[in-house]
C-alpha positions in Angstrom: 15.5 -3.4 -3.3 15.1 -7.2 -3.3 11.9 -8.1 -5.4 12.8 -11.7 -6.1 9.9 -13.2 -4.1 7.4 -10.8 -5.8 8.8 -11.7 -9.2 7.8 -15.2 -8.5 4.1 -14.1 -7.6 3.9 -12.1 -10.7 5.1 -14.9 -13.0 2.3 -17.1 -11.8 -0.5 -14.6 -12.4 -2.1 -13.6 -15.6 -2.4 -9.8 -15.7 -1.3 -6.6 -17.3 2.3 -6.6 -16.3 2.7 -10.0 -18.0 0.5 -9.2 -21.0 2.7 -6.0 -21.7 5.9 -8.0 -21.2 7.1 -6.3 -18.1 10.2 -7.9 -16.3 11.0 -6.6 -12.8 14.5 -6.4 -11.4 16.1 -6.1 -8.0 18.7 -3.3 -7.2 21.2 -3.1 -4.5 19.7 0.2 -3.3 16.9 -0.2 -0.7 14.7 2.6 -2.0 14.9 1.8 -5.9 13.6 -1.0 -8.1 13.7 -1.5 -11.9 11.8 -2.9 -14.8 12.4 -3.5 -18.3 9.8 -3.8 -21.2 10.4 -4.5 -25.0 8.3 -2.5 -27.3 6.4 -4.8 -29.4 2.9 -5.5 -30.7 1.4 -5.8 -27.2 2.3 -2.4 -26.0 2.6 -0.3 -28.9 0.3 2.2 -30.7 -0.8 1.4 -34.3 2.0 3.5 -35.7 4.8 1.5 -34.1 5.7 3.6 -31.2 5.4 2.7 -27.4 2.0 3.7 -26.0 2.1 6.4 -23.6 -0.6 4.4 -21.6 1.8 1.5 -21.5 4.7 3.7 -20.3 2.2 4.8 -17.5 1.2 1.2 -16.6 4.9 0.3 -16.6 5.6 2.9 -14.0 2.4 2.2 -11.9 3.1 -1.6 -11.9 6.9 -0.9 -10.9 5.8 1.5 -7.9 3.3 -1.3 -6.8 6.0 -3.8 -6.9 8.3 -1.5 -4.9 5.6 -0.7 -2.3 4.8 -4.5 -1.9 8.6 -5.1 -1.2 8.7 -2.4 1.4 5.4 -3.6 3.1 5.0 -7.4 2.3 1.7 -7.6 4.2 0.1 -4.7 2.3 -0.8 -3.9 -1.1 -0.1 -0.5 -2.8 -2.8 0.6 -5.1 -2.4 3.5 -7.4 -4.4 6.5 -6.5 -2.5 9.0 -8.6 -0.5 8.6 -11.9 0.9 11.4 -13.7 3.4 11.5 -16.3 5.1 13.4 -19.1 6.5 11.8 -22.3 9.4 13.6 -23.8 10.6 11.2 -26.5 9.0 8.4 -28.8 10.4 4.8 -28.7 10.0 2.7 -31.8 9.0 -1.0 -31.7 12.1 -3.3 -31.2 13.7 -1.2 -28.6 13.8 -2.0 -24.8 12.7 0.5 -22.2 14.0 0.5 -18.6 12.0 2.1 -15.9 13.7 3.2 -12.4 11.4 3.9 -9.5 12.6 5.7 -6.6 10.8 6.0 -3.3 10.3 9.7 -2.4 8.0 9.2 0.6 7.1 6.2 2.8 4.2 6.9 5.1 2.0 4.4 6.7 -0.9 4.9 4.2 0.9 6.7 1.3 3.9 6.0 -0.9 5.1 8.4 -3.3 7.3 7.3 -6.3 9.2 9.0 -9.0 9.8 6.8 -12.0 12.2 7.7 -15.0 11.9 5.7 -18.1 14.7 5.6 -20.7 15.2 3.9 -24.1 17.9 1.3 -25.0 20.4 4.4 -25.6 19.6 5.6 -22.0 17.8 8.7 -23.2 14.8 9.9 -21.1 11.4 9.1 -22.6 9.2 9.7 -19.8 8.9 10.8 -16.2 6.1 9.6 -14.1 4.9 10.3 -10.4 3.0 7.5 -8.7 1.0 7.7 -5.4 0.2 4.5 -3.9 -2.3 4.1 -1.1 -1.4 1.1 1.2 -4.1 -1.4 2.1 -4.0 -4.6 4.3 -3.5 -7.7 1.9 -6.8 -9.6 1.5 -9.1 -6.6 1.9 -11.1 -5.4 -1.0 
């Protein structure tokens, strides 16, 4: 999935994805996109582990980028985000999230996101449902 134009939009905005250090990546598959995030003081809990909330934010933001790439004149807003964390990640490691589109409807997109640590070990799985709205509507 080509998300290069979306990366440019995100880089010019302040927001959660930039605050947490998310880097979005294009993939050759038309229904998949990726993102990386280094675990640091901006996205870890006080004990030095990646915050579960930061993992969910990574997944939701990535699914939103994917939905925008699929429907450039619409915006995907997360209406349901549900995840399970199976392994902790220490500060200094980098996590990679891979989002795969499960369903692309006119108004709903369903994504499955897997997040792995630097060693490729699964740390979280997240389901994201985006509601698609026209760009410019509030």
